[in-house]
C-alpha positions as CSV (number, residue, x, y, z in Angstrom):
1,X,4.7,-42.0,-9.3
2,X,5.2,-44.2,-6.2
3,X,3.0,-42.4,-3.6
4,X,2.3,-44.1,-0.3
5,X,-0.4,-43.2,2.2
6,X,0.7,-44.2,5.7
7,X,-1.4,-43.7,8.9
8,X,-0.3,-40.6,10.8
9,X,2.1,-41.7,13.6
10,X,1.5,-40.0,17.0
11,X,5.0,-38.6,17.1
12,X,4.4,-36.9,13.7
13,X,1.2,-35.1,14.8
14,X,2.9,-31.7,15.5
15,X,4.8,-31.7,12.2
16,X,1.6,-32.7,10.3
17,X,-0.3,-29.8,11.8
18,X,2.6,-27.4,11.0
19,X,2.9,-28.7,7.4
20,X,-0.9,-28.4,6.9
21,X,-1.0,-24.8,8.1
22,X,2.0,-23.9,6.0
23,X,0.3,-25.4,2.9
24,X,-3.0,-23.6,3.5
25,X,-1.3,-20.3,4.3
26,X,0.7,-20.6,1.1
27,X,-2.5,-20.7,-1.0
28,X,-4.0,-17.8,0.7
29,X,-0.9,-15.7,0.5
30,X,-0.7,-16.4,-3.2
31,X,-4.2,-15.2,-3.7
32,X,-4.4,-12.3,-1.2
33,X,-0.9,-11.2,-0.4
34,X,-0.2,-10.4,3.3
35,X,-3.8,-9.4,4.2
36,X,-5.0,-11.4,7.2
37,X,-8.7,-11.2,7.4
38,X,-9.1,-14.8,6.2
39,X,-7.0,-16.2,9.0
40,X,-9.0,-18.3,11.6
41,X,-6.3,-17.6,14.2
42,X,-3.4,-15.2,14.1
43,X,-1.3,-16.1,11.1
44,X,-3.2,-19.3,10.2
45,X,-5.8,-19.9,7.5
46,X,-6.8,-23.2,9.1
47,X,-6.8,-23.3,12.9
48,X,-5.0,-25.8,15.0
49,X,-8.3,-26.6,16.6
50,X,-9.8,-27.5,13.3
51,X,-6.9,-29.7,12.3
52,X,-6.9,-31.5,15.7
53,X,-10.6,-32.1,15.5
54,X,-10.2,-33.6,12.0
55,X,-7.4,-35.8,13.1
56,X,-9.2,-36.9,16.3
57,X,-12.5,-37.7,14.5
58,X,-11.2,-39.0,11.2
59,X,-8.4,-41.1,9.6
60,X,-5.2,-39.1,9.1
61,X,-2.5,-40.2,6.6
62,X,0.9,-38.9,5.6
63,X,1.6,-38.7,1.9
64,X,5.1,-40.1,1.2
65,X,7.1,-39.9,-2.0
66,X,10.6,-41.4,-2.3
67,X,11.0,-41.7,1.4
68,X,9.9,-38.1,2.2
69,X,6.8,-36.7,3.7
70,X,5.2,-34.4,1.1
71,X,1.7,-33.9,2.4
72,X,-1.2,-35.4,4.2
73,X,-4.9,-36.0,4.2
74,X,-7.7,-36.6,6.6
75,X,-10.8,-38.7,5.8
76,X,-14.0,-39.3,7.5
77,X,-15.7,-42.6,6.5
78,X,-19.3,-43.7,7.1
79,X,-20.1,-46.8,5.1
80,X,-20.7,-45.8,1.5
81,X,-20.1,-42.1,2.2
82,X,-16.7,-40.5,2.6
83,X,-15.5,-37.0,3.3
84,X,-12.2,-35.6,2.4
85,X,-11.7,-33.2,5.3
86,X,-8.2,-32.1,4.5
87,X,-5.7,-32.7,1.7
88,X,-2.4,-30.8,1.5
89,X,0.9,-31.0,-0.4
90,X,3.8,-29.0,1.0
91,X,4.4,-26.0,-1.2
92,X,7.9,-27.1,-2.4
93,X,6.3,-30.3,-3.9
94,X,3.4,-28.5,-5.7
95,X,2.7,-29.2,-9.4
96,X,4.2,-32.6,-9.5
97,X,1.0,-34.7,-9.5
98,X,1.3,-35.7,-5.9
99,X,-2.2,-34.7,-4.8
100,X,-3.8,-36.5,-7.8
101,X,-1.7,-39.6,-7.1
102,X,-2.7,-39.5,-3.4
103,X,-6.4,-39.1,-4.3
104,X,-6.2,-42.2,-6.6
105,X,-4.7,-44.1,-3.7
106,X,-7.6,-43.1,-1.5
107,X,-10.1,-44.3,-4.1
108,X,-8.2,-47.7,-4.2
109,X,-8.0,-48.0,-0.5
110,X,-11.8,-47.4,0.1
111,X,-13.7,-49.0,-2.8
112,X,-16.8,-49.3,-0.7
113,X,-17.2,-45.5,-0.7
114,X,-19.9,-44.6,-3.3
115,X,-19.9,-40.8,-2.7
116,X,-17.0,-38.6,-1.7
117,X,-17.6,-35.0,-0.5
118,X,-15.3,-32.1,0.3
119,X,-15.3,-28.3,0.6
120,X,-12.9,-25.5,-0.2
121,X,-13.0,-21.7,0.1
122,X,-14.0,-19.7,-3.0
123,X,-10.6,-18.2,-3.4
124,X,-8.7,-21.5,-3.6
125,X,-8.7,-21.6,-7.4
126,X,-5.9,-24.1,-7.3
127,X,-8.0,-26.5,-5.2
128,X,-11.1,-25.9,-7.3
129,X,-9.2,-26.8,-10.4
130,X,-7.7,-29.9,-8.7
131,X,-11.0,-31.3,-7.4
132,X,-13.0,-30.6,-10.6
133,X,-10.4,-31.1,-13.4
134,X,-8.0,-33.6,-11.9
135,X,-10.1,-35.7,-9.5
136,X,-13.5,-35.7,-11.1
137,X,-15.5,-34.0,-8.4
138,X,-18.5,-31.8,-9.2
139,X,-19.4,-28.5,-7.5
140,X,-22.8,-29.2,-6.0
141,X,-23.3,-26.2,-3.6
142,X,-22.0,-22.7,-3.0
143,X,-22.2,-21.5,0.6
144,X,-22.3,-17.7,1.0
145,X,-24.2,-15.0,2.8
146,X,-27.3,-15.8,0.7
147,X,-27.0,-19.5,1.2
148,X,-25.2,-20.3,4.5
149,X,-23.7,-23.6,5.4
150,X,-25.8,-25.8,7.6
151,X,-25.2,-25.4,11.3
152,X,-22.8,-28.1,12.3
153,X,-23.3,-27.8,16.0
154,X,-21.0,-26.5,18.7
155,X,-18.3,-29.1,18.1
156,X,-17.8,-28.0,14.5
157,X,-16.4,-24.7,13.2
158,X,-18.7,-22.7,10.9
159,X,-15.8,-21.7,8.7
160,X,-17.8,-20.9,5.7
161,X,-19.9,-18.2,7.4
162,X,-17.4,-16.9,10.0
163,X,-14.1,-17.2,8.3
164,X,-15.1,-17.1,4.6
165,X,-18.2,-15.0,4.4
166,X,-17.7,-14.7,0.7
167,X,-18.2,-18.4,0.2
168,X,-17.2,-22.0,0.2
169,X,-17.7,-24.6,-2.6
170,X,-19.0,-28.0,-1.7
171,X,-18.1,-30.8,-4.1
172,X,-19.0,-34.4,-4.4
173,X,-17.8,-37.3,-6.5
174,X,-20.1,-40.3,-7.3
175,X,-18.0,-43.4,-7.8
176,X,-20.5,-45.6,-9.7
């Protein structure tokens, strides 16, 4: 599969945000139907503010396949530590190995990263399967009402406690 990760172009920012929200909403609607208590803003599982913060403080990439935008991802890098803040594939391109191919590209692009970290809500069984079974991550922590996520400060959203009180999984992947 010929996946390309290209830096997010400024003129593609709005479509990236829209595609990201659509992909996250799709997963939630598959799990919960049309209930909306998990939405961080009306109609959205992941808020525009969260996506914009991730883009502004990280490295955003579009996932391309055969000349088409099929997803995106946002990374935060700090020496030997890397965080996968967001990874999405548009719903019509699901189950084709695109996410896994994109993740392999990330690992090739950043060989200096020794530990990768990411989180996903407890209900995203598709994501949990993807991170553990396809990408080699390990679940290392479960944030919930008995074990809240650390306070990230005012600039970060406390999505695990406020938006997903039933829990978020934290994963890591050690490269060496």
